[in-house]
N, C-alpha and C positions, 0 to 999 in steps of 0.2 A: 504494500500500500504506500509506504513512504520510503524514501531513500535511507539507507543506514549511514547517515552522515551526521556527525555530532557537531553542532554549532554551539558555541559558548555565548555568543552575543544574541540579544533579543532582536526582534524586528525593529526597524527604525522607530525610536521613541522621541517624541517631541511634543509640541503643543498642538499638533494636528488633531482635529476632531473629525474622524471619518465615521461618525455615527450613522451616516446613511447606509454603509455596508451592513451594520448590525440591524438597522431598521428593515432593510431589504431582506436580510436573512429571516428576521422575525415574521415577515409577511409571506415567507415561503418562496421567494424569488430564487429559482434554481441557479441562475447565473451568479447571484450573490453568494450562494452556498459554495459553488465551485471556486469563486474568487476568494472566499474566506479560507477554504482548504488550501488553495494555491499559495496564498500569502502567509498563512500561519502554520501550515502543516509541518514543515521542517522544523520550525521552532518548537512546536508542541511535541513532535516526535523526539527531538533532542532532549527536552526536559524529561519526557517519559523514559527514554532509554537510559538517561543518567540515574534516574531514581528507582528503576525496577531491575529485576534480576535476569530477565531474559527478553529476547525479541518478542515472544508471545505475550508476555506481560506488558511490554511497552505498547504493542499493537492494541491490546484490549484497553489499556489506560487511555491511549490516544482516541480511540473510538468513544469512550465514555466522556472524555473532555469535550469532543465536538458535540455530543448529545447535550451536554450541559450548556454549551454556548448556544445551541439552537433553542433550548428551553428558556434560557435567560433572555435571548433576543425576542422570543415570542411574547414574553410577559412584561418586558420593560416598556414603559410609556414613552420616555424621552431619553435620549442619550446625550448627556452633557459631560460625560467623562471621556477621557482619551481611550479610543477603541483598543489600542495595543495594551494599555494598562488593564482594562477590563478583561481582555482575553488572557493576559498573563496571570491575573489574579484567579480567574476561573480555573486555569490549568493547574496552578500551584495548589489551590484548595482541593481539587479533585485528586491530585496525586497524593496529597497528605491523607485524605480519606481512603484512597485506594490501598495505601500501604498499611493502614491500621488493621490489626487483626479483628475478625468479627467479634462482636460482643460476647458470644458464647465462649470463644477461645480465651478472652480476657478473664472471664469469670472462672473458667477451669484453672487457669494459671494462678489465680489469686488463692485458690483452695489448696494448691500443692506446695 
């Protein structure tokens, strides 16, 4: 799905507010979805690859991150935040949650 290329830098960050892309994604615009994957896919893949143990986990995490981006875009009213910052935050939040053991495992570990 994504190149196995590790990038350390995030996409161009600045004061640009490209909220129109997220708004278009939220409205289900297929060209915006492709544009979002094209623009942020390698960045998200690099984060996922760095924080997971295998390509399979990175792939699954990347898919979950994009699902979270679609959900966020669908429910957000107005985008006044920098698009890159929003997408980066969603990716990091999902990866932290993805790497946490399920609640049942935590409970079992606490009893041993």
